[in-house]
N, C-alpha and C positions, 0 to 999 in steps of 0.2 A: 504494500500500500504506500501511497505517497505521504511523506511526512509533512504535516501542516506547517506552513511558514508563518512568520509573525509580521510580515511587511504591512505597513499601514495602507488603508484603502486609498489614501490620497498621496501615496509615495510619488516623488517626481519621476517623470518619464526618463528612461535610460537614453543614452546617446545612440540613436539609430537613424538610418536614412529616412528621408521624407517619404510619406505615403505616395504611392504611384499616382500619376495624374489621371484624370478621367479618360476612359477609353483604353487604358493599357491592360487592364485585367477584366475579369468577369465576376468579381466578388460583389457582395451586397453593397458596399459603399460606392463602388464604381457605377452601379446602376441607379443611384439616387441623383436627382437633379439638384441644382444650386439651392433653391429654397428648402428642399427636404433636408439637405445637409445642415443648413443653418438651424432649422428647427430641431433637428436631432442633437446637434451640439449644445443647444440651449438647455436641454434636459439631461445632459450627461456631465460627467466630470472626468478629466484626464487622469490616467494612472500609468506608471511604469512598472514592469515586472522584470526582475533579473532572471537569467537562465536558471532553470530547474524550479522556479517558483510557480505554484499552481495558480491559474486564473480562476478555476472553480473546481470543486471536489465532487466526486461520485458519492451519491447518497445524501448530499446536502439539500436543504430547502432551496427553492428557486426564487431568489429575491432580486436578481439583476441579470442583465445580458451584457455582452462585451462585443465591441467592434475593434478588431485589430487594425491599427493605423500603420504600424511598421513592425517588422520582426516575424518570427515563426514560432508556432506552438504545435504540440502533438496532442491528440485525443486518445485516451487510454481507458481501458476498463479492467478491473481486477478479477481474476479467477478465484475460485474457492480456496486455493492454496496461497493466495496473496500475490500471484504473479501478474504483472501488468502487461496487457496485450495492447499493442498499438493498433488503433482503428483508422486513423486518418491524420493528416497534418492540415493546419490552417495558417494562412499568411495574410499579407497586406490586403485590406478591404473586406476580409471575411467577418461574418457574424457568427459568434460562438455563444454557447450556454443558453441558446434561445428556446430549444425544443421543450425543455422542462418548464420554462416560464409560460409558454403558450399552451402547454398541455396540463398545467397546474399539477405537476408531479415532482417527485424528487429527481435529482440529476442522475442520469444513467451512466455518465462517464466523467472522468476528470480531464481537464485541459491544462497543460503544463508548458511553460515557456521553454523553447529549445535555444533561443537566442534572446538578447535584450528585446523586450516588446514594449511598444508604446500603444496605448489603447484608450478607448472611450468606454466608461462604465455607465450604464443607464439602469436605474432602479426599475423593477418590473412594472410597477403601476404607471410610471412615466412612459415606458416603452409602449405599453398597450394603449395608453392615451395618445401617443404620437401616431400609432397605427390607425386608430379610429379617426384622427384628424387628417390622415393622409391615406385614403383607401387604396390608392395605387400601390403603396408599399406592401400591403397585405399580399398582393399577387407576387411581388418580388420574393417575399419570405416563403410563400408556397412553392415557387419555382426553385428556390434554394433547396428545400426539402426534397423535391422530386429529383433534382440533379444528384444530390448526395445518395439517395436510394439507388439510383441507376448505377452510380459508381460502385457502390457496395455490391450490387448484384453482379456486375461485370467481373469484379475481382473474385467473388465467390465462384463464379463459373470457371474462371481461370484456375482457381485453386483445385477444382475437381478434375479438370481436363489437362492441365499443363504440367510439365516437369519443373523441377526447382529452378533451373536456369531460365526457363521461359517465364515463370512467375516473377522472378526478379527482373527480367527484361521488361515485362509489362509495367511493373511498379516504377522502374527507373525511367521508362519512356513517359509515363504520366507525370512523374516529378520533374522531368526535363521540360515538358511543355508548360507546366505550372511555373517553373523557375524562369523560363524565357519571357513570361508576361511581365516580369518585374526587373529582370537584369538582362541586358543584351548579350548575345553569344560573343565568344572571344574572337580574335582576328582569324583564327583557323576554323571558325564555325562551331567550336566546341561549346557545350552548354554545361556550366557548373550546376550541380544539384544544390539549390539554395538552402532548403531545410537541413540543418546540420545533424543528420541522423547517423548513429553508430551502426556497425554491422549487426550488433545484437538487436537494436531497435528495428532495423530492416527485417531481420529474421522473425521477430515477434509479429510484425505486420503481415508477413507472408507465411506464417506458421511453419517456420523452419529454424534449425539451429544456427548458431553463429558460424559453425564449421561449414554447413551447407551453403550459407551466403558467401563465405570466403571462396569455396570451390566454384560457385556460380560466377562470382566476379572474375576469377581467374579465367574461366571459360570465355566470358564476354571480352576480357582483355585480349586473349589470344586471337579472337575473331576481329579485333580492331574496332570494337563497338564502343568501348569505354576505356578510360584511363583513371588510375586511382592514386591518391596520396594520403597523407595523414588526415583522417576524417574528411576526405574530399573525394568526390566522384564526379568526373566530367564525362558527359555523353558526347562521343566523337562523331557518331553516325546515327542520328535519331531515326531516319528512315530504315536503316538496316536493323536497328535495335527493335523497332516496332515489327518489322517483318519476322525477325527471329522469335519474338514473343508470340506471334500468330502461327508459328510453325513453318514459315516460309523461308527461314534462313539456315536450315540444317545443311551442313556440308562436312 
């Protein structure tokens, strides 16, 4: 289980890059227009989270939602033996901790900062009031739910049908496309995976051991699809990686 941190709710925001400008991503914040952003900021308060500090806890009451302005966080759920399973990552522009608020239930997962995070914290009652005053945003929130369910379904299908290296390739291809929305590719076209996930965290996400991830990464390196460094993975050939994940890159 995640150890609870004692950081104050109004802790100053950490030094992180500015939130992406409109149109660069497809997160919740990117889809809001100017007046909607102004109105939402008016009912929120800024907060910074250091790496490894939870934004919300599994099992807690749902008293606020969070919009990530900058930085990356992971969504995890604990098994009966206390092992944390990575379910997703969230980044700039993403809305988190909202499903429990809108469903009036306890939180089903924890969200923890992977890097310094700057965010807007909105009390639950103020957020639902904002939605009532801006009906168009209800549709954005619903679309957010549907997209995340689709992503989870696709990864579940890959888990059932694909080998370890293919599952990792799918995960890295998705993370590369996500990362490219916020950081441009390098001069050689390589895309650095922005969320700083360890091999153990990648393994948890794809239901594999750290050793399996290491072997799969070695396989992808040999194929010229990725290169790796200390806590760093760069996708060299996104098209080829996606093809390999779909079983079209075997050789």
